[in-house]
N, C-alpha and C positions, 0 to 999 in steps of 0.2 A: 761698145758699139752694138746697137740693136739690129738684129738681122730680120729681114722681112719674112713673113710667114709664107709657106708654100701656097701656091694657088689651089683653090678648092676644086676637087674633082666633081664635075657635074654629071658625069656618065653614071648610069644606074648600075650599082653593084649587084651581084646575085643575092646577097643577103638582104638588100633593101627591097627586092621584088617579092620576097617570101612573106612579107608582112601583109596580112589581110587588110583590106580597106575598111575603115570604120564607118558606121552609119552616121549620118549628119546629126549633130546634137540638136535637141529640141530647143527652140528659141523661146524667149519670154513673150508672153502675150502683152500686147499694148493695153494700158489702163484706160478705162473710160472715165473722162473727166468733165463731160458736158452735162450741165444741169438740165438742159432741155430733154436729153435722152432719158435721164432718170425720171423726169416728170412724165414722159411717155409711158413709162412702166406702170404708172398708176391707172392709165386709161386703157391699157391692153390686157387681154386675158392671159393668165399665167400659162406657161408652157407645161410646167409640172409642179406638183406640190408634194411635200413630205411632212413629217410631224413638226419640224422646226424651221423649214426653209421653203421658199417659193422661188421658182426659176422663171424668168421672163426672157423671151427671145424677141427683141425689138425689131419690128418691121419699119423701115424708113423709106420714104419716097426717093431721097437722094442716095446716089450710090456711095458705097463705103470707100474711104480713102485707103484703108489697109486691105490686103488680100488675105487676111486671117481674122479669126474671131477676136472681138474686143470684149474684155471682161470688166464688169462693174459690180461692186459689192456694197450692201447696206447692212451693217451690223451695228445696232444701236446700243446705247447704254442701258436702255430699258430691258434689253434681253440679257446682256452680259455686263455687269457693273465694272469688272476689273479689266484694265487695258490689256494685260498680258493674255487674258482669255480671248478678247476680241481679236488681238493680233494673231493668236494661234489659229483661230477659226479662219482668218483671212489667208494665212499661209497654207493651210490645208486646201482651201478652195482653189487658190492659185495653182497648187501642185496638181490637183486632180484635173483642172482645166488644161494645164500645160501638157499633161500626158495624153489627153484626148483631143488636142487642138486640131489634129489632122482629120478627125471625123466630124468636126463642127462646121456648119456653114459660116462664111465670113460676114457675120452680123453682130451687133451688140447683144451681149448676154448679161443679164443682171441677176444676181443672187441676193435675195432679201431674207434676213432672219426674222421670223414672225413671232416666236415665243422662246422663252428660256428653256433650254434642254435640261432634262433630269441629270444628264451626265456632265453638267457644267462644273460641278464640284469634285469630280473624280481626279485621280492622279493624271499627270501629263500624258503618259502613254495610252491609258484607256480613253482619255479625252480625245486625243488625236485619232485613235482607232475608230471610235464611235462616230466622230465627225466625218472622217474619210468614208466610212461605209454609207452614211446617210447621203453625202454629196454624190458619191458614185451611183447610188441607186436613183437619185434625183436626175442626174444627167442621163442615165440609161433610159429612164422613163420618158424624158424629153426627146431623146433621139428615136425611140420606138414609135412615138406618135407621129402620124403623117403630117406633112406640112400643109397648112390651109391654102 
């Protein structure tokens, strides 16, 4: 015969109240999938430039649906021939933007790779480190510049 389990105690025990509250986890940024917004990036002035990347902050007349920044990336085969390198760059870009999402205005942001980096053929760790440093400096430069 199966015995019923005892009812759960919903009162707060002293041990449960000693646990500090965690900070809310960082959410994923929504991806930008609209071709029209990518086309707008060609007509607008870049927000910041680095040796291998250009960052655009797209100004639209229509209000944003999301209350957070939206990220789009253009990493072409002409710059990085191998798919694993393009994917690695995209992962690094997403991670940097995810960590800085609370400081970004809720608008579409597009990162475009403009030329093949010299560190493209380095080992994975050095590749990620160089890419992360360049994207972080690019984002810092974009946030320092006053909004038009």
